[in-house]
Z-matrix of the N, CA and C atoms (Angstrom, degrees):
N
C 1 1.508
C 2 1.499 1 107.50
N 3 1.358 2 117.10 1 -48.29
C 4 1.487 3 122.25 2 179.94
C 5 1.503 4 109.20 3 -56.85
N 6 1.328 5 119.09 4 -47.68
C 7 1.453 6 124.19 5 179.59
C 8 1.603 7 110.42 6 -56.40
N 9 1.357 8 112.77 7 -47.70
C 10 1.464 9 114.71 8 -178.61
C 11 1.498 10 109.61 9 -63.66
N 12 1.372 11 121.47 10 -42.27
C 13 1.399 12 120.43 11 -177.13
C 14 1.549 13 111.81 12 -63.65
N 15 1.349 14 117.71 13 -42.90
C 16 1.402 15 122.53 14 -176.98
C 17 1.539 16 112.54 15 -74.55
N 18 1.360 17 116.29 16 -9.56
C 19 1.395 18 121.77 17 173.96
C 20 1.541 19 112.60 18 -100.01
N 21 1.356 20 115.89 19 0.42
C 22 1.449 21 119.25 20 178.99
C 23 1.560 22 112.10 21 79.28
N 24 1.274 23 117.02 22 16.39
C 25 1.480 24 121.96 23 -177.76
C 26 1.489 25 109.82 24 -95.14
N 27 1.337 26 118.14 25 67.70
C 28 1.424 27 126.25 26 -177.07
C 29 1.519 28 112.80 27 -57.86
N 30 1.331 29 115.92 28 -36.05
C 31 1.407 30 123.18 29 -174.73
C 32 1.548 31 109.47 30 -62.58
N 33 1.366 32 116.12 31 -48.47
C 34 1.440 33 120.14 32 -176.80
C 35 1.545 34 107.59 33 -72.83
N 36 1.335 35 122.85 34 -40.92
C 37 1.426 36 123.66 35 177.09
C 38 1.504 37 112.44 36 -58.77
N 39 1.368 38 115.39 37 -43.40
C 40 1.478 39 118.86 38 177.17
C 41 1.507 40 115.19 39 -64.87
N 42 1.336 41 114.53 40 -37.58
C 43 1.491 42 117.40 41 175.22
C 44 1.521 43 113.76 42 -63.37
N 45 1.297 44 119.07 43 -38.50
C 46 1.424 45 122.85 44 179.00
C 47 1.459 46 114.29 45 -74.12
N 48 1.358 47 116.08 46 -34.45
C 49 1.460 48 120.52 47 177.66
C 50 1.504 49 114.95 48 -79.30
N 51 1.329 50 114.24 49 -26.06
C 52 1.493 51 120.40 50 -178.71
C 53 1.597 52 110.13 51 79.80
N 54 1.248 53 116.05 52 12.60
C 55 1.463 54 117.18 53 178.34
C 56 1.490 55 108.97 54 -153.98
N 57 1.327 56 116.52 55 173.19
C 58 1.428 57 121.20 56 -178.39
C 59 1.563 58 114.11 57 -74.16
N 60 1.286 59 119.15 58 158.69
C 61 1.422 60 120.78 59 176.16
C 62 1.495 61 111.21 60 -88.14
N 63 1.312 62 118.58 61 122.64
C 64 1.490 63 119.99 62 -175.94
C 65 1.520 64 112.39 63 -125.13
N 66 1.310 65 120.46 64 144.90
C 67 1.393 66 126.44 65 170.16
C 68 1.522 67 110.17 66 -115.52
N 69 1.292 68 122.84 67 144.72
C 70 1.415 69 123.43 68 169.36
C 71 1.575 70 110.04 69 -123.99
N 72 1.330 71 110.00 70 153.05
C 73 1.419 72 114.73 71 -176.82
C 74 1.538 73 112.34 72 -160.47
N 75 1.293 74 115.27 73 159.84
C 76 1.406 75 121.46 74 176.72
C 77 1.520 76 110.66 75 -89.08
N 78 1.354 77 114.86 76 130.02
C 79 1.527 78 119.74 77 -179.18
C 80 1.515 79 108.93 78 -68.99
N 81 1.348 80 113.03 79 131.87
C 82 1.455 81 118.02 80 -177.33
C 83 1.586 82 105.60 81 -131.39
N 84 1.282 83 112.61 82 159.64
C 85 1.450 84 120.37 83 178.98
C 86 1.521 85 106.22 84 -79.12
N 87 1.361 86 116.11 85 132.33
C 88 1.448 87 122.31 86 -178.69
C 89 1.494 88 107.84 87 -97.21
N 90 1.346 89 116.03 88 -175.77
C 91 1.392 90 121.29 89 -178.98
C 92 1.521 91 112.76 90 -86.58
N 93 1.397 92 116.95 91 -1.38
C 94 1.409 93 120.09 92 178.28
C 95 1.513 94 113.14 93 78.45
N 96 1.322 95 122.02 94 17.20
C 97 1.444 96 123.60 95 -174.95
C 98 1.597 97 103.68 96 -82.90
N 99 1.282 98 120.89 97 -33.67
C 100 1.458 99 118.44 98 -179.83
C 101 1.465 100 117.84 99 -52.28
N 102 1.330 101 113.81 100 -41.14
C 103 1.496 102 120.45 101 178.88
C 104 1.522 103 111.55 102 -64.93
N 105 1.332 104 115.56 103 -36.69
C 106 1.449 105 121.56 104 175.68
C 107 1.391 106 122.04 105 -66.04
N 108 1.447 107 112.35 106 -23.13
C 109 1.512 108 117.01 107 174.28
C 110 1.476 109 111.37 108 -110.46
N 111 1.258 110 122.07 109 19.44
C 112 1.424 111 125.38 110 168.16
C 113 1.457 112 115.27 111 89.09
N 114 1.322 113 120.23 112 19.71
C 115 1.499 114 122.41 113 177.08
C 116 1.529 115 108.16 114 -149.52
N 117 1.262 116 116.13 115 78.97
C 118 1.540 117 119.33 116 175.16
C 119 1.460 118 110.28 117 -54.86
N 120 1.335 119 118.37 118 135.66
C 121 1.357 120 123.11 119 -174.92
C 122 1.580 121 114.79 120 -124.04
N 123 1.350 122 115.22 121 157.74
C 124 1.436 123 121.95 122 171.29
C 125 1.577 124 99.68 123 -102.44
N 126 1.351 125 116.95 124 131.47
C 127 1.444 126 121.22 125 -174.71
C 128 1.491 127 104.15 126 -111.96
N 129 1.430 128 109.45 127 125.11
C 130 1.518 129 119.95 128 176.89
C 131 1.534 130 109.95 129 -118.88
N 132 1.294 131 110.47 130 135.90
C 133 1.495 132 118.39 131 168.14
C 134 1.544 133 104.51 132 -88.39
N 135 1.327 134 115.04 133 108.21
C 136 1.470 135 119.79 134 -176.91
C 137 1.474 136 110.78 135 -72.54
N 138 1.405 137 113.26 136 149.73
C 139 1.440 138 120.63 137 -175.82
C 140 1.532 139 114.12 138 -119.27
N 141 1.331 140 114.54 139 1.96
C 142 1.463 141 117.66 140 -179.66
C 143 1.544 142 116.02 141 -65.69
N 144 1.327 143 114.25 142 149.71
C 145 1.444 144 118.28 143 -176.50
C 146 1.557 145 108.53 144 -71.70
N 147 1.342 146 114.06 145 -46.16
C 148 1.364 147 119.45 146 -177.11
C 149 1.530 148 109.55 147 -113.93
N 150 1.325 149 118.11 148 124.31
C 151 1.460 150 120.05 149 177.82
C 152 1.558 151 115.04 150 -104.08
N 153 1.259 152 117.99 151 141.93
C 154 1.478 153 119.34 152 178.55
C 155 1.574 154 107.94 153 -70.83
N 156 1.271 155 110.58 154 179.25
C 157 1.488 156 121.02 155 -177.24
C 158 1.573 157 106.46 156 -55.54
N 159 1.355 158 113.30 157 135.92
C 160 1.453 159 120.10 158 173.03
C 161 1.510 160 110.50 159 -60.57
N 162 1.337 161 117.90 160 134.37
C 163 1.430 162 119.69 161 179.53
C 164 1.471 163 114.17 162 157.18
N 165 1.306 164 118.19 163 -164.03
C 166 1.480 165 122.19 164 -172.16
C 167 1.599 166 106.87 165 -104.32
N 168 1.324 167 115.97 166 137.75
C 169 1.494 168 125.20 167 -176.39
C 170 1.478 169 109.27 168 -130.51
N 171 1.366 170 114.14 169 147.65
C 172 1.477 171 117.54 170 162.13
C 173 1.582 172 107.37 171 -99.14
N 174 1.307 173 114.82 172 148.04
C 175 1.461 174 118.29 173 -176.53
C 176 1.514 175 114.35 174 -175.80
N 177 1.374 176 110.34 175 -162.21
C 178 1.426 177 118.39 176 -175.80
C 179 1.587 178 108.86 177 -128.60
N 180 1.323 179 116.15 178 144.23
C 181 1.461 180 122.37 179 -178.27
C 182 1.543 181 109.44 180 -117.87
N 183 1.297 182 118.07 181 133.34
C 184 1.510 183 118.02 182 175.55
C 185 1.568 184 105.21 183 -140.58
N 186 1.253 185 115.47 184 166.59
C 187 1.472 186 124.40 185 172.65
C 188 1.616 187 102.24 186 -79.94
N 189 1.273 188 112.65 187 127.36
C 190 1.518 189 123.20 188 179.78
C 191 1.605 190 109.92 189 -51.55
N 192 1.329 191 117.76 190 -49.12
C 193 1.434 192 119.17 191 -177.05
C 194 1.504 193 114.73 192 -64.34
N 195 1.293 194 119.13 193 -39.94
C 196 1.381 195 123.32 194 178.30
C 197 1.533 196 114.70 195 -112.91
N 198 1.339 197 115.24 196 106.46
C 199 1.509 198 116.77 197 -178.44
C 200 1.493 199 109.97 198 -79.59
N 201 1.373 200 115.97 199 58.17
C 202 1.463 201 118.36 200 -174.82
C 203 1.528 202 105.72 201 -104.66
N 204 1.333 203 116.63 202 -121.03
C 205 1.542 204 123.12 203 -172.13
C 206 1.503 205 109.77 204 -60.81
N 207 1.336 206 111.35 205 121.54
C 208 1.481 207 114.86 206 173.13
C 209 1.525 208 110.72 207 -99.01
N 210 1.275 209 120.05 208 149.37
C 211 1.401 210 128.29 209 -177.21
C 212 1.531 211 111.00 210 -110.94
N 213 1.323 212 119.23 211 134.13
C 214 1.514 213 119.13 212 177.43
C 215 1.509 214 108.75 213 -74.06
N 216 1.354 215 115.43 214 135.10
C 217 1.427 216 120.28 215 -175.85
C 218 1.532 217 111.64 216 -139.44
N 219 1.325 218 119.78 217 152.40
C 220 1.442 219 124.54 218 164.08
C 221 1.554 220 104.84 219 -110.96
N 222 1.305 221 118.50 220 136.45
C 223 1.420 222 118.63 221 -169.95
C 224 1.595 223 108.92 222 -141.47
N 225 1.337 224 109.13 223 147.28
C 226 1.455 225 115.14 224 171.10
C 227 1.529 226 112.06 225 -112.21
N 228 1.283 227 115.30 226 122.42
C 229 1.459 228 122.93 227 177.27
C 230 1.545 229 103.03 228 -101.40
N 231 1.314 230 114.70 229 127.61
C 232 1.458 231 120.52 230 171.94
C 233 1.542 232 111.21 231 146.63
N 234 1.324 233 114.11 232 -146.41
C 235 1.551 234 116.13 233 -172.98
C 236 1.570 235 110.34 234 -110.25
N 237 1.326 236 117.00 235 6.84
C 238 1.481 237 122.30 236 -178.53
C 239 1.511 238 110.49 237 43.64
N 240 1.333 239 117.73 238 69.23
C 241 1.481 240 122.31 239 -167.68
C 242 1.591 241 114.51 240 -66.02
N 243 1.349 242 114.78 241 -25.46
C 244 1.466 243 117.68 242 -179.39
C 245 1.466 244 110.69 243 -69.29
N 246 1.322 245 119.90 244 -46.11
C 247 1.390 246 121.71 245 -169.05
C 248 1.589 247 111.92 246 -107.51
N 249 1.335 248 121.25 247 -26.17
C 250 1.383 249 122.79 248 176.74
C 251 1.491 250 115.82 249 -106.97
N 252 1.256 251 116.67 250 3.15
C 253 1.518 252 121.21 251 176.50
C 254 1.518 253 111.12 252 53.99
N 255 1.338 254 119.98 253 37.64
C 256 1.414 255 121.55 254 170.15
C 257 1.530 256 116.65 255 65.06
N 258 1.283 257 117.92 256 41.70
C 259 1.474 258 121.06 257 177.66
C 260 1.470 259 113.03 258 -73.97
N 261 1.343 260 117.45 259 -84.44
C 262 1.471 261 118.22 260 -173.59
C 263 1.540 262 106.04 261 -124.71
N 264 1.335 263 112.49 262 158.90
C 265 1.488 264 119.80 263 174.14
C 266 1.496 265 113.81 264 -69.39
N 267 1.287 266 117.91 265 130.45
C 268 1.433 267 121.51 266 175.73
C 269 1.541 268 109.87 267 -149.56
N 270 1.313 269 114.36 268 162.61
C 271 1.425 270 120.21 269 177.37
C 272 1.518 271 105.50 270 -116.88
N 273 1.384 272 115.05 271 114.01
C 274 1.429 273 121.12 272 177.66
C 275 1.561 274 108.67 273 -103.63
N 276 1.371 275 114.24 274 120.62
C 277 1.402 276 120.53 275 -176.60
C 278 1.537 277 113.51 276 -114.83
N 279 1.265 278 114.99 277 125.20
C 280 1.471 279 121.13 278 174.08
C 281 1.504 280 110.53 279 -102.28
N 282 1.336 281 115.08 280 121.91
C 283 1.508 282 121.69 281 177.77
C 284 1.452 283 112.14 282 -73.06
N 285 1.352 284 116.53 283 127.54
C 286 1.417 285 122.31 284 -172.26
C 287 1.549 286 117.88 285 -88.18
N 288 1.313 287 113.16 286 -19.41
C 289 1.502 288 117.01 287 -174.21
C 290 1.490 289 114.43 288 -82.17
N 291 1.356 290 116.27 289 -1.25
C 292 1.425 291 119.10 290 173.73
C 293 1.597 292 112.73 291 89.14
N 294 1.256 293 116.12 292 -17.87
C 295 1.486 294 115.44 293 -178.45
C 296 1.562 295 112.08 294 -81.50
N 297 1.338 296 112.12 295 157.51
C 298 1.465 297 116.70 296 178.70
C 299 1.475 298 107.30 297 -78.52
N 300 1.275 299 110.54 298 145.98
C 301 1.546 300 124.09 299 174.37
C 302 1.460 301 107.61 300 -102.88
N 303 1.305 302 120.42 301 122.53
C 304 1.527 303 122.76 302 175.85
C 305 1.493 304 107.91 303 -121.45
N 306 1.268 305 117.55 304 90.12
C 307 1.413 306 124.63 305 174.63
C 308 1.535 307 106.56 306 -108.22
N 309 1.356 308 111.54 307 149.12
C 310 1.465 309 116.55 308 176.86
C 311 1.504 310 114.06 309 -70.23
N 312 1.240 311 118.71 310 149.94
C 313 1.467 312 123.84 311 176.25
C 314 1.466 313 108.49 312 -61.44
N 315 1.382 314 116.49 313 146.78
C 316 1.393 315 124.08 314 -178.54
C 317 1.489 316 114.85 315 65.06
N 318 1.311 317 115.60 316 16.92
C 319 1.490 318 121.79 317 178.18
C 320 1.524 319 111.08 318 -77.41
N 321 1.358 320 117.39 319 150.03
C 322 1.446 321 119.99 320 175.55
C 323 1.510 322 105.45 321 -94.85
N 324 1.433 323 118.10 322 128.37
C 325 1.322 324 124.26 323 176.90
C 326 1.527 325 109.16 324 -118.92
N 327 1.298 326 111.98 325 161.83
C 328 1.511 327 119.65 326 -176.41
C 329 1.578 328 106.09 327 -126.69
N 330 1.359 329 114.26 328 137.16
C 331 1.447 330 121.00 329 171.23
C 332 1.437 331 110.13 330 -122.78
N 333 1.297 332 117.39 331 137.93
C 334 1.469 333 122.05 332 169.71
C 335 1.505 334 107.46 333 -103.02
N 336 1.299 335 117.03 334 125.70
C 337 1.484 336 125.29 335 -179.81
C 338 1.568 337 105.52 336 -86.72
N 339 1.352 338 112.01 337 120.46
C 340 1.471 339 119.88 338 -179.04
C 341 1.541 340 109.80 339 -97.17
N 342 1.330 341 115.08 340 -49.20
C 343 1.487 342 117.84 341 -172.24
C 344 1.400 343 109.12 342 -147.37
N 345 1.461 344 118.33 343 136.50
C 346 1.412 345 121.24 344 173.47
C 347 1.525 346 106.21 345 -85.03
N 348 1.402 347 114.93 346 132.29
C 349 1.418 348 118.41 347 -176.26
C 350 1.508 349 112.42 348 -100.54
N 351 1.367 350 116.10 349 -44.55
C 352 1.509 351 117.24 350 179.48
C 353 1.473 352 105.72 351 -166.85
N 354 1.395 353 117.56 352 161.94
C 355 1.490 354 118.05 353 179.04
C 356 1.541 355 109.03 354 -79.39
N 357 1.343 356 111.49 355 160.68
C 358 1.431 357 117.35 356 177.15
C 359 1.454 358 107.36 357 -69.89
N 360 1.392 359 118.30 358 149.55
C 361 1.418 360 117.95 359 178.42
C 362 1.624 361 108.06 360 -158.37
N 363 1.284 362 115.22 361 166.12
C 364 1.441 363 122.12 362 177.27
C 365 1.554 364 109.13 363 -88.86
N 366 1.302 365 117.20 364 128.86
C 367 1.478 366 123.04 365 175.22
C 368 1.494 367 112.01 366 -93.42
N 369 1.284 368 118.93 367 151.24
C 370 1.468 369 124.30 368 176.08
C 371 1.499 370 113.32 369 -66.42
N 372 1.374 371 116.43 370 -27.83
C 373 1.401 372 116.51 371 -179.63
C 374 1.576 373 108.89 372 -155.66
N 375 1.268 374 114.87 373 166.58
C 376 1.447 375 120.22 374 177.72
C 377 1.593 376 110.32 375 -65.80
N 378 1.273 377 113.01 376 -33.96
C 379 1.500 378 117.15 377 174.11
C 380 1.521 379 113.99 378 -60.79
N 381 1.307 380 116.84 379 -44.81
C 382 1.493 381 120.72 380 177.06
C 383 1.532 382 109.99 381 -68.61
N 384 1.290 383 119.16 382 -31.99
C 385 1.489 384 121.86 383 175.57
C 386 1.539 385 108.88 384 -68.15
N 387 1.230 386 118.50 385 -41.00
C 388 1.502 387 125.69 386 -179.42
C 389 1.525 388 106.66 387 -63.97
N 390 1.236 389 121.34 388 -46.04
C 391 1.489 390 125.50 389 176.70
C 392 1.570 391 110.42 390 -58.74
N 393 1.272 392 116.86 391 -44.49
C 394 1.476 393 122.42 392 -174.66
C 395 1.527 394 106.55 393 -71.28
N 396 1.351 395 119.19 394 -36.77
C 397 1.460 396 121.09 395 172.65
C 398 1.479 397 113.73 396 -62.39
N 399 1.254 398 117.56 397 -43.18
C 400 1.471 399 118.18 398 175.35
C 401 1.502 400 113.65 399 -59.67
N 402 1.312 401 115.42 400 -41.89
C 403 1.591 402 119.75 401 176.70
C 404 1.535 403 106.74 402 -62.30
N 405 1.354 404 118.09 403 -45.80
C 406 1.404 405 120.24 404 179.40
C 407 1.549 406 114.06 405 -58.32
N 408 1.290 407 114.58 406 -39.34
C 409 1.481 408 121.89 407 179.11
C 410 1.528 409 109.03 408 -61.78
N 411 1.324 410 116.80 409 -49.36
C 412 1.441 411 124.53 410 -178.20
C 413 1.618 412 108.85 411 -60.94
N 414 1.283 413 115.57 412 -46.30
C 415 1.504 414 118.49 413 179.43
C 416 1.508 415 111.14 414 -64.45
N 417 1.341 416 119.62 415 -40.94
C 418 1.487 417 123.83 416 -178.10
C 419 1.475 418 106.49 417 -66.86
N 420 1.344 419 121.92 418 -44.49
C 421 1.481 420 122.97 419 179.14
C 422 1.549 421 110.64 420 -55.60
N 423 1.332 422 113.33 421 -40.19
C 424 1.501 423 119.08 422 -179.78
C 425 1.579 424 110.27 423 -64.78
N 426 1.279 425 114.38 424 -27.62
C 427 1.508 426 118.08 425 -174.18
C 428 1.555 427 109.11 426 -93.30
N 429 1.283 428 120.25 427 -50.18
C 430 1.532 429 120.48 428 -177.68
C 431 1.449 430 111.54 429 -102.35
N 432 1.276 431 118.92 430 0.68
C 433 1.525 432 117.61 431 175.05
C 434 1.553 433 112.19 432 77.86
N 435 1.340 434 109.84 433 -175.13
C 436 1.489 435 119.04 434 -176.04
C 437 1.559 436 109.96 435 -107.56
N 438 1.322 437 116.89 436 -9.01
C 439 1.415 438 119.72 437 -174.90
C 440 1.549 439 113.04 438 -101.99
N 441 1.289 440 115.44 439 147.41
C 442 1.485 441 119.08 440 171.43
C 443 1.481 442 111.44 441 -75.14
N 444 1.317 443 115.31 442 165.91
C 445 1.470 444 126.68 443 -178.38
C 446 1.427 445 113.79 444 -144.09
N 447 1.335 446 119.09 445 154.74
C 448 1.420 447 125.14 446 179.23
C 449 1.564 448 106.09 447 -98.37
N 450 1.300 449 114.69 448 143.34
C 451 1.493 450 120.65 449 176.92
C 452 1.436 451 110.52 450 -89.98
């Protein structure tokens, strides 16, 4: 299971576990860079013991305390090397359904990883990163759709 997670093979890890792959993290204030490149994000400091491969994923985000309404997201797990220069591991999630997300500071959120889209990488420019993010958003919408769902 660990090998499959670290290789981005969520489907095989999910089948072996018999449940979805989830990460939890504390909501933290980001640097505000996501908004400036066209993809405002919620920044989570993940607390899982084992992390899957760094990269971009499509999935669902919910508040940990209430397993209610889930929001479709595209997320980057890793160190965001193009803009953060590889400081600390974080999960940056962009909500796809266009609605604003109003979670309290220091709140614990949960994300369900649905599909690995691509590995994390360094881009030559912020413009190239912006284009890749827009492609990631389109792919994630095709996977998790535009509608929210209940768990």
